[in-house]
C-alpha positions as CSV (number, residue, x, y, z in Angstrom):
1,X,0.0,0.0,0.0
2,X,2.8,2.4,0.9
3,X,4.7,1.6,-2.3
4,X,1.6,2.7,-4.2
5,X,1.4,5.8,-2.0
6,X,-1.7,4.6,-0.3
7,X,-1.5,5.5,3.4
8,X,-3.0,2.7,5.6
9,X,-5.5,3.9,8.2
10,X,-6.4,2.6,11.6
11,X,-8.9,0.2,10.2
12,X,-6.1,-1.4,8.2
13,X,-4.0,-1.9,11.2
14,X,-6.9,-3.2,13.3
15,X,-7.5,-5.8,10.5
16,X,-3.9,-6.7,10.3
17,X,-3.7,-7.2,14.1
18,X,-6.8,-9.4,14.0
19,X,-5.3,-11.6,11.4
20,X,-2.1,-12.0,13.5
21,X,-4.3,-12.9,16.5
22,X,-6.0,-15.6,14.5
23,X,-2.6,-16.9,13.3
24,X,-1.2,-17.0,16.8
25,X,1.5,-14.4,15.9
26,X,1.1,-12.5,19.2
27,X,4.5,-10.7,19.0
28,X,3.5,-9.3,15.5
29,X,0.2,-7.9,17.1
30,X,2.1,-5.9,19.6
31,X,4.6,-4.8,17.0
32,X,1.8,-3.4,14.8
33,X,0.2,-1.7,17.8
34,X,3.5,0.0,18.8
35,X,3.7,1.4,15.3
36,X,0.3,2.9,15.3
37,X,1.0,6.0,17.4
38,X,4.3,6.5,15.6
39,X,2.3,7.0,12.4
40,X,0.1,9.6,14.1
41,X,-3.0,7.3,14.1
42,X,-5.5,7.2,16.9
43,X,-6.4,3.8,18.3
44,X,-10.0,2.9,18.3
45,X,-12.1,0.7,20.6
46,X,-11.6,-2.1,18.1
47,X,-7.8,-1.7,18.5
48,X,-7.9,-2.1,22.2
49,X,-10.3,-5.1,22.0
50,X,-7.8,-6.8,19.6
51,X,-4.9,-6.1,22.0
52,X,-6.9,-7.7,24.8
53,X,-7.6,-10.7,22.6
54,X,-3.9,-11.0,22.0
55,X,-3.2,-11.1,25.7
56,X,-5.8,-13.8,26.0
57,X,-4.1,-15.9,23.4
58,X,-0.8,-15.4,25.1
59,X,-2.2,-16.3,28.5
60,X,-0.5,-13.3,30.0
61,X,-2.9,-12.1,32.7
62,X,-0.5,-9.7,34.4
63,X,0.2,-7.9,31.1
64,X,-3.5,-7.7,30.3
65,X,-4.2,-6.2,33.7
66,X,-1.4,-3.7,33.3
67,X,-2.7,-2.6,29.9
68,X,-6.3,-2.3,31.2
69,X,-5.2,-0.1,34.1
70,X,-3.2,2.3,31.8
71,X,-6.2,2.4,29.4
72,X,-8.5,3.3,32.2
73,X,-6.2,6.0,33.4
74,X,-6.2,7.5,29.9
75,X,-10.0,7.5,30.0
76,X,-10.2,9.1,33.4
77,X,-7.7,11.8,32.3
78,X,-9.8,12.5,29.2
79,X,-7.1,11.3,26.8
80,X,-9.4,9.1,24.7
81,X,-11.0,10.8,21.8
82,X,-14.7,10.1,21.3
83,X,-18.1,10.0,23.1
84,X,-17.5,9.4,26.8
85,X,-20.7,7.4,27.0
86,X,-19.5,5.1,24.2
87,X,-16.1,4.6,26.0
88,X,-17.9,3.8,29.2
89,X,-19.8,0.9,27.5
90,X,-16.5,-0.2,25.9
91,X,-14.8,-0.3,29.3
92,X,-17.4,-2.8,30.5
93,X,-16.3,-5.0,27.6
94,X,-12.6,-4.4,28.3
95,X,-13.0,-5.4,31.9
96,X,-14.9,-8.6,30.9
97,X,-12.0,-9.3,28.5
98,X,-9.5,-8.8,31.3
99,X,-11.4,-11.1,33.5
100,X,-11.5,-13.7,30.8
101,X,-7.8,-13.4,30.3
102,X,-7.2,-13.9,34.0
103,X,-9.7,-16.7,34.2
104,X,-7.9,-18.6,31.4
105,X,-4.5,-18.0,32.9
106,X,-5.7,-19.3,36.3
107,X,-7.2,-22.4,34.7
108,X,-3.9,-23.1,32.9
109,X,-1.9,-22.6,36.1
110,X,-4.3,-25.0,38.0
111,X,-3.7,-27.6,35.3
112,X,0.1,-27.2,35.7
113,X,2.4,-28.9,38.1
114,X,4.6,-26.0,39.3
115,X,2.8,-24.4,42.4
116,X,-0.6,-24.1,40.6
117,X,-2.4,-22.7,43.6
118,X,0.2,-20.1,44.2
119,X,0.3,-18.8,40.7
120,X,-3.5,-18.6,40.5
121,X,-3.6,-16.7,43.8
122,X,-1.1,-14.1,42.5
123,X,-3.4,-13.5,39.5
124,X,-6.4,-13.0,41.9
125,X,-4.4,-10.5,44.0
126,X,-3.3,-8.7,40.9
127,X,-6.9,-8.4,39.8
128,X,-7.7,-6.8,43.2
129,X,-4.9,-4.3,42.8
130,X,-6.2,-3.5,39.3
131,X,-9.7,-3.0,40.6
132,X,-11.0,-5.8,38.3
133,X,-13.7,-7.7,40.1
134,X,-15.0,-10.9,38.6
135,X,-18.6,-12.0,38.9
136,X,-19.8,-14.9,41.1
137,X,-20.1,-17.1,38.1
138,X,-16.4,-16.5,37.2
139,X,-15.4,-17.6,40.6
140,X,-17.6,-20.7,40.5
141,X,-16.2,-21.8,37.2
142,X,-12.7,-21.5,38.7
143,X,-13.8,-23.7,41.7
144,X,-14.7,-26.5,39.3
145,X,-11.2,-26.3,37.9
146,X,-9.8,-27.1,41.4
147,X,-9.6,-30.9,41.5
148,X,-6.2,-31.6,43.1
149,X,-5.1,-31.7,46.8
150,X,-2.7,-28.8,46.0
151,X,-5.7,-26.6,45.0
152,X,-6.9,-26.4,48.6
153,X,-5.7,-22.9,49.3
154,X,-7.0,-21.2,46.1
155,X,-10.3,-23.1,46.4
156,X,-10.8,-21.8,49.9
157,X,-10.0,-18.2,48.8
158,X,-12.5,-18.6,45.9
159,X,-15.2,-19.8,48.3
160,X,-14.8,-16.8,50.6
161,X,-15.0,-14.4,47.6
162,X,-18.1,-16.1,46.3
163,X,-19.8,-15.7,49.8
164,X,-18.8,-12.1,49.8
165,X,-20.2,-11.3,46.4
166,X,-24.0,-11.4,47.0
167,X,-24.4,-14.2,49.6
168,X,-25.6,-16.6,46.9
169,X,-23.7,-19.7,45.9
170,X,-24.5,-22.9,44.0
171,X,-25.1,-26.0,46.1
172,X,-23.2,-28.1,43.5
173,X,-20.1,-25.8,44.0
174,X,-20.3,-26.3,47.8
175,X,-20.5,-30.0,47.4
176,X,-17.5,-29.9,45.1
177,X,-15.6,-27.9,47.7
178,X,-16.6,-30.3,50.5
179,X,-15.3,-33.2,48.4
180,X,-12.1,-31.3,47.5
181,X,-11.4,-30.4,51.2
182,X,-11.7,-34.0,52.1
183,X,-9.4,-35.0,49.3
184,X,-6.8,-32.5,50.7
185,X,-7.4,-34.0,54.2
186,X,-8.8,-30.6,55.4
187,X,-11.6,-32.2,57.3
188,X,-12.5,-29.2,59.4
189,X,-12.5,-26.9,56.4
190,X,-15.1,-29.2,54.8
191,X,-17.1,-29.1,58.0
192,X,-17.1,-25.3,58.0
193,X,-18.6,-25.3,54.5
194,X,-21.3,-27.7,55.6
195,X,-22.0,-25.5,58.6
196,X,-22.3,-22.5,56.2
197,X,-24.9,-24.5,54.2
198,X,-26.9,-25.0,57.4
199,X,-26.7,-21.4,58.6
200,X,-26.5,-19.4,55.3
201,X,-27.8,-21.7,52.7
202,X,-28.4,-23.2,50.2
203,X,-29.9,-26.1,52.1
204,X,-27.7,-29.2,51.9
205,X,-28.9,-32.2,50.0
206,X,-28.3,-35.9,50.2
207,X,-24.9,-35.6,48.4
208,X,-23.8,-32.9,50.9
209,X,-24.8,-35.2,53.8
210,X,-23.0,-38.3,52.3
211,X,-19.8,-36.3,51.6
212,X,-19.5,-34.9,55.1
213,X,-20.4,-38.3,56.6
214,X,-17.7,-40.0,54.5
215,X,-15.2,-37.4,55.9
216,X,-16.2,-38.1,59.5
217,X,-15.9,-41.8,58.8
218,X,-12.3,-41.3,57.6
219,X,-11.5,-39.5,60.9
220,X,-13.4,-42.2,62.9
221,X,-11.5,-45.0,61.2
222,X,-8.2,-43.2,62.0
223,X,-9.3,-43.0,65.6
224,X,-10.2,-46.7,65.5
225,X,-6.9,-47.8,64.1
226,X,-4.9,-45.7,66.6
227,X,-7.1,-46.4,69.6
228,X,-7.8,-42.7,70.2
229,X,-11.2,-43.3,71.7
230,X,-11.6,-39.9,73.3
231,X,-11.2,-38.2,69.9
232,X,-13.7,-40.7,68.5
233,X,-16.2,-39.7,71.1
234,X,-15.7,-36.0,70.4
235,X,-16.2,-36.7,66.7
236,X,-19.6,-38.4,67.4
237,X,-20.6,-35.4,69.5
238,X,-19.6,-33.0,66.8
239,X,-21.6,-34.9,64.3
240,X,-24.7,-34.7,66.5
241,X,-24.2,-31.0,67.1
242,X,-24.4,-30.5,63.3
243,X,-27.5,-32.5,62.9
244,X,-25.7,-35.5,61.5
245,X,-26.9,-38.9,62.8
246,X,-24.1,-41.4,63.4
247,X,-25.2,-45.0,62.5
248,X,-23.9,-48.4,63.6
249,X,-20.8,-47.9,61.4
250,X,-19.8,-44.7,63.2
251,X,-20.5,-46.0,66.7
252,X,-18.7,-49.2,66.0
253,X,-15.6,-47.3,65.0
254,X,-15.5,-45.7,68.5
255,X,-16.3,-49.0,70.2
256,X,-13.3,-50.5,68.4
257,X,-11.1,-47.6,69.4
258,X,-12.1,-48.2,73.0
259,X,-11.3,-51.9,72.6
260,X,-8.0,-51.3,71.0
261,X,-7.1,-48.9,73.8
262,X,-8.3,-51.4,76.4
263,X,-10.8,-48.8,77.8
264,X,-13.4,-51.2,79.2
265,X,-15.6,-48.7,81.0
266,X,-15.6,-46.4,78.0
267,X,-16.6,-49.2,75.7
268,X,-19.5,-50.2,78.0
269,X,-20.6,-46.5,78.1
270,X,-20.5,-46.1,74.3
271,X,-22.4,-49.4,73.8
272,X,-25.2,-48.1,76.1
273,X,-25.3,-44.7,74.4
274,X,-25.5,-46.4,71.1
275,X,-28.6,-48.3,72.2
276,X,-30.1,-45.1,73.8
277,X,-29.8,-43.5,70.3
278,X,-32.2,-46.2,69.0
279,X,-29.6,-48.2,67.1
280,X,-29.4,-52.0,67.1
281,X,-25.9,-53.2,67.8
282,X,-24.6,-55.7,65.3
283,X,-21.9,-58.5,65.5
284,X,-19.1,-55.9,65.2
285,X,-20.6,-53.9,68.1
286,X,-20.8,-57.0,70.3
287,X,-17.3,-58.1,69.2
288,X,-15.8,-54.8,70.2
289,X,-17.5,-54.8,73.6
290,X,-16.5,-58.5,74.2
291,X,-12.9,-57.6,73.3
292,X,-12.9,-54.6,75.7
293,X,-14.3,-56.7,78.5
294,X,-11.8,-59.5,77.9
295,X,-8.9,-57.0,78.0
296,X,-10.3,-55.7,81.3
297,X,-10.4,-59.4,82.6
298,X,-14.2,-59.0,83.2
299,X,-14.8,-62.5,82.0
300,X,-18.1,-63.2,83.6
301,X,-19.5,-59.9,82.2
302,X,-18.2,-60.8,78.8
303,X,-19.9,-64.2,78.9
304,X,-23.2,-62.5,79.8
305,X,-22.8,-60.2,76.8
306,X,-22.1,-63.3,74.6
307,X,-25.3,-65.0,75.8
308,X,-27.3,-61.8,75.2
309,X,-25.9,-61.5,71.7
310,X,-26.9,-65.1,70.8
311,X,-30.3,-64.5,72.5
312,X,-31.2,-61.6,70.3
313,X,-30.3,-63.6,67.2
314,X,-27.0,-62.3,66.2
315,X,-24.7,-65.0,64.8
316,X,-21.1,-64.8,66.0
317,X,-18.4,-64.3,63.4
318,X,-14.8,-65.4,63.5
319,X,-13.7,-62.4,65.5
320,X,-16.4,-63.0,68.2
321,X,-15.5,-66.7,68.5
322,X,-11.8,-65.7,68.8
323,X,-12.5,-63.4,71.7
324,X,-14.7,-66.1,73.3
325,X,-11.8,-68.5,73.2
326,X,-9.6,-65.9,74.9
327,X,-12.2,-65.3,77.5
328,X,-12.2,-69.0,78.5
329,X,-8.4,-69.1,78.5
330,X,-8.6,-66.1,80.9
331,X,-10.9,-68.1,83.1
332,X,-8.5,-71.1,82.9
333,X,-11.1,-73.3,81.3
334,X,-9.2,-74.9,78.4
335,X,-11.9,-77.5,77.8
336,X,-14.4,-74.8,76.9
337,X,-11.9,-73.5,74.4
338,X,-12.0,-76.8,72.7
339,X,-15.8,-76.6,72.7
340,X,-15.6,-73.1,71.1
341,X,-13.5,-74.5,68.3
342,X,-16.0,-77.3,67.8
343,X,-18.8,-74.8,67.6
344,X,-16.9,-72.8,65.0
345,X,-16.5,-75.9,62.8
346,X,-20.2,-76.6,63.3
347,X,-21.0,-73.0,62.1
348,X,-18.7,-73.5,59.1
349,X,-16.3,-71.0,60.5
350,X,-12.7,-72.2,60.4
351,X,-10.3,-70.9,63.0
352,X,-7.3,-69.0,61.6
353,X,-3.8,-68.1,62.8
354,X,-5.4,-65.1,64.4
355,X,-7.6,-67.3,66.5
356,X,-4.7,-69.4,67.8
357,X,-2.5,-66.3,68.3
358,X,-5.2,-64.9,70.6
359,X,-5.4,-68.2,72.5
360,X,-1.6,-68.3,72.9
361,X,-1.5,-64.6,73.8
362,X,-4.1,-65.2,76.5
363,X,-2.1,-68.1,77.9
364,X,0.9,-65.7,78.1
365,X,-1.1,-63.1,80.0
366,X,-2.2,-65.9,82.4
367,X,1.5,-67.1,82.8
368,X,0.5,-70.5,81.3
369,X,3.6,-71.1,79.2
370,X,3.0,-74.9,79.0
371,X,-0.5,-74.4,77.9
372,X,0.6,-72.0,75.2
373,X,3.0,-74.6,73.8
374,X,0.2,-77.2,73.7
375,X,-2.0,-74.8,71.8
376,X,0.9,-74.2,69.4
377,X,1.0,-77.9,68.6
378,X,-2.8,-78.1,68.3
379,X,-2.6,-75.2,65.8
380,X,-0.1,-77.2,63.7
381,X,-2.3,-80.3,63.9
382,X,-5.0,-78.1,62.3
383,X,-2.5,-77.4,59.4
384,X,-2.5,-73.7,60.3
385,X,0.8,-72.1,59.6
386,X,2.2,-69.9,62.5
387,X,3.3,-66.4,61.7
388,X,5.6,-63.9,63.3
389,X,3.2,-63.0,66.1
390,X,2.7,-66.7,66.9
391,X,6.4,-67.3,67.4
392,X,6.9,-64.1,69.3
393,X,4.1,-64.9,71.8
394,X,5.3,-68.5,72.0
395,X,8.9,-67.5,72.8
396,X,7.6,-65.3,75.6
397,X,5.5,-68.2,76.9
398,X,8.4,-70.6,76.8
399,X,10.7,-68.2,78.7
400,X,7.9,-67.8,81.3
401,X,7.8,-71.6,81.6
402,X,11.6,-71.8,82.2
403,X,12.4,-73.3,78.8
404,X,15.0,-71.0,77.3
405,X,16.5,-73.8,75.1
406,X,13.1,-74.5,73.4
407,X,12.5,-70.7,73.0
408,X,15.9,-70.5,71.3
409,X,15.0,-73.4,69.0
410,X,11.6,-71.7,68.1
411,X,13.5,-68.5,67.3
412,X,15.8,-70.4,64.9
413,X,12.9,-72.3,63.3
414,X,11.1,-69.0,62.7
415,X,14.1,-67.4,61.2
416,X,14.7,-70.4,58.9
417,X,11.1,-70.1,57.7
418,X,12.0,-66.5,56.6
419,X,9.9,-64.9,59.3
420,X,11.2,-61.6,60.7
421,X,10.8,-61.6,64.5
422,X,11.0,-58.5,66.6
423,X,14.1,-57.2,68.5
424,X,12.1,-57.9,71.6
425,X,11.9,-61.6,70.9
426,X,15.7,-61.6,70.2
427,X,16.4,-59.9,73.5
428,X,14.0,-62.2,75.4
429,X,15.8,-65.3,74.1
430,X,19.2,-63.8,74.7
431,X,18.5,-62.7,78.3
432,X,16.7,-66.0,79.2
433,X,19.6,-68.1,78.0
434,X,22.1,-66.0,80.0
435,X,19.8,-66.0,83.1
436,X,19.2,-69.7,83.1
437,X,22.9,-70.5,82.3
438,X,21.9,-72.6,79.3
439,X,24.7,-74.0,77.3
440,X,23.7,-72.5,74.0
441,X,25.7,-71.0,71.2
442,X,24.1,-67.6,71.2
443,X,25.9,-66.7,68.0
444,X,23.4,-68.9,66.3
445,X,20.8,-66.2,66.8
446,X,22.5,-64.0,64.3
447,X,22.4,-60.2,64.4
448,X,19.8,-58.4,66.5
449,X,16.9,-57.3,64.3
450,X,16.6,-53.6,63.5
451,X,14.0,-51.8,65.6
452,X,11.2,-50.5,63.4
453,X,10.2,-46.9,64.0
454,X,6.5,-46.2,64.4
455,X,5.6,-44.0,61.4
456,X,2.7,-42.4,63.4
457,X,5.1,-40.8,65.8
């Protein structure tokens, strides 16, 4: 055009920039824009819209915000030629374009692996500094892009901003946030959102309830595994405060925590409270209560619980039968243990290594080392293979019974089977052989096992 002495106007440059945007040649767009003022041309609204589109293609939110702020300053200073009313309408479009650029940039960062939440949060803060305020719908669309554990911080920030907008929020977005907080192991943050649903709305639905219940169950299962029964009780109380109704599953988790911790009175109390809530205990409930009573050596009370369980029509499972066998060992009634095993076979429930380990362990607690050794042989007659726990308990029983040499032999047999016994068993055998003055080559025990550290500590 210039060779033919035809001077290009602003429309020509706007068209050229639009072509470059479509071709993805973003640097060329900015080069053309920089040349406009040098030619004495005045940019139009279309020029600025094209530049914003170029920033969107480049995914450069910070540059888009900086450009928008400068353009707004020009408008406020009266440096833009044209009807102010027209420019006011245009600025609404520019702001929406800036929001779109930032939105796409944040979505890209959330999909990335390098500090996605941190990058997205920087864009949000830059928007605040630039005075660019997205709509609630923009924030909600960003929430749906938060799917990873690492998105927790940005998701929480977005949630607070949505609540501040106009008080309205989509229930599906809240449910997504409750799910995400659980995934990130931010259980209390999930509960806060559920509390907001109860107090501020929208009213939670079945999915909201199921999500928050699943989070509580994860916490209750952790309490169960670690025997933190007081924490479990507090969780149940917290659930009830928030209008959640713990069922058998939740109460059983706390009962099992009490059993694991050996808290007999607490287990009895929880069992009673469970019934007071109108729930019907199942075989897991009774099993946990029986275990707690057995650990508390309340054998007669445990047998009464067993009879009541059978009376109400609950069929014992392997765990319940195992505890019953331990109860009779505790009472010193080995004949009844044989009867329990026969009942198990009649009920098509075969005893396992866990069953015999419990019996041997109960013998050890009763200082019946000889009986423990007999049950070890009965176990082998049932073709049940002993494991590490079996040998560790048996070694303790044999040392109690004054048989260090046999304990030594059992340790060697276990090692030859490839079983890895604890350092405690090694020390028990070593000290017993020395104390009893047994003529044993202690070097045959090999090196002392490495003590395993508890990962929960």
